[in-house]
N, C-alpha and C positions, 0 to 999 in steps of 0.2 A: 194314098192317104198321107197327109203330112202330120208330123208330130208337133204338138204345141206344149211348151213348158213355161209359158208366160205367167205373170203374177196372178191373173184371174183364175187360171186353172189350178195353180198352187193353192189358192185359197179354198178351192172346192174339195180337194182330195183328202183323204183320211185324216181327220182330226185325231181320231183315236183308233188306231189299228187294233189295239188290244180289245176294245169293246166289240168290234165287228166280229173278230175271230172267235171269241170265247164268251161274250156276254159279260165280261168283266168291266171294272171301272178303268178310266184312262191310266191309272197308276199300276198297270199290270206289271208283275215281276218277271214275266216271260220275256226272254231276249228276242229281239227282232234280228233275223239274219237276212242277208241279201247277197246277191251276186250280179255282176254285169260284165258282159264281154267287152264293152267299149270304155269302161272306166267311168269317172265322174269327177265331181268337185264339191267342195264345201265352202259356203259363203255365209256371212251374216247379212240378213235382209229383213228390214222392218222389225228388228228386235228378235228375230228367230234365226236359228242355225238351220240352213237349208242344204241338204245333201241331194245333189242331182246325179242320177245314174243313167247311163246310155248303153244300148245294145243288149238285147236278150236278157232283160232284167227279171229277176226272180226275188220276191220278198216273202218271208215266212215268219209267222208267229203263232205258236200253238197249233190249233186246227186250221188256221187260215193261210191261204197262199194267194199271191198276186203275181201275174206275169204280164210283161209288156215290152214295148220298144224303149220307153223312157220312164223314169219315175222321179218324183221329188218327195223327200221326207222332211217335214218341218218339225223342229224340236225347240223346246224352251231351253236356251243356253245355260240357264242357272240350275234347273232341275234335271235336264236330260229327257224329260217327258216328251213323247211324241204328241204333236198338236194336230197334224194333218198329213195324209199321204195321198198323192195323186199318181196314178199309173195311166199311161197312154200307149196305144198300140193299134195294130191292124189285125185283129182286135186286141184290146187289153182284156185279160181274163182273170176271173176270181173263182176260188173254190173254198168251201168250208166243209171239212170232212164230217161225216155222219157221227152222231153220238147215240147213246141209248135213247135219248129223248127227242132227237131231231134227225130228219133226213139230210143227206148230202145236198148242199146248196151250191149251184154254179151260176155264173153270169159272165157276160161279155158285152163290150161296147167299145166305142172309140176312146172313151175316158172313164176311169173308175176313181171315185173320190170317197175316202173314208174320213169322217169328221164327226164332231159333236154338235148337236143343235139343242136349243132350249125347248124342253117339253113342258107339259102341264105340271109335272111333279119334279122338274129339274132337268139337268142335262141328260140327253139320250144319244146313243150312237146311231149314226146313219151311214148308209152306203148309197151313193148316187151313181147310176150307170147312165152316161150321156152319149148320145149319137148311136143310132142303130142298136139299141139295147135289147138284150135277151136275158131272162132270169128263169132258173129252174129250181124247184124244190120238190124232190121226189118226182112224181109224174105230173105235177102241176107246172105249167110253163106260161110265160108272158113275153111278148115281143112288142116294143114300143119305141118311140123316139127317145124317151127318157123314163127311167124307173128309179124311184127312191124307196129303199127298203130299210126298215127298222128291225134289226136282228133280235132285240130284246122282247118285242111284242109280236113280230111277224107281220106288222102292218106294211102294206105296199101301196104306193100311189104312183100314177104314171101320167105321161103326156102322150097323146096319140098323134097319129093313128096307132091303134093297138090290135093285136090278135093274141089268142092263147088257147090253153087247154086247162080245164079245172078237173082234177081227178077226184071222184067221190070219196068221201071219208078223209081227205087230206086237209080240209080247211080248219 
């Protein structure tokens, strides 16, 4: 599998890492930590500060973790706020630890993007798993070509073909 870090992929990944991980607003006070075996670079592109990481990448914020071969983090250079995060790998992996109110959530795909999209009541956090995507929440599992998950509401939409398991009592 080849890694892609082009502008199209960058525009897709995590607009708001904080929202995905904890259900918070994009202005989360929790620090994002990262590590990468292969290093990286920082450039200004399209008015955003873009940090590109390579080689065994790990990104953490609060309850959320992302793992992959490469990652791009986009920030507003004036405020430092994270706009979007894209992780790619073979596979890229996502995990959000369980809380008292929710089960542990895991996912994997060729590319994982955290971002904000406009919802009916304003901005909402979204996670898009693209390319051979799998998503698990407790005993409920879904495998599709692409999966979009809204952590604040639990809404999931997908592009097929799909297969999965729905565990009684978990919906």
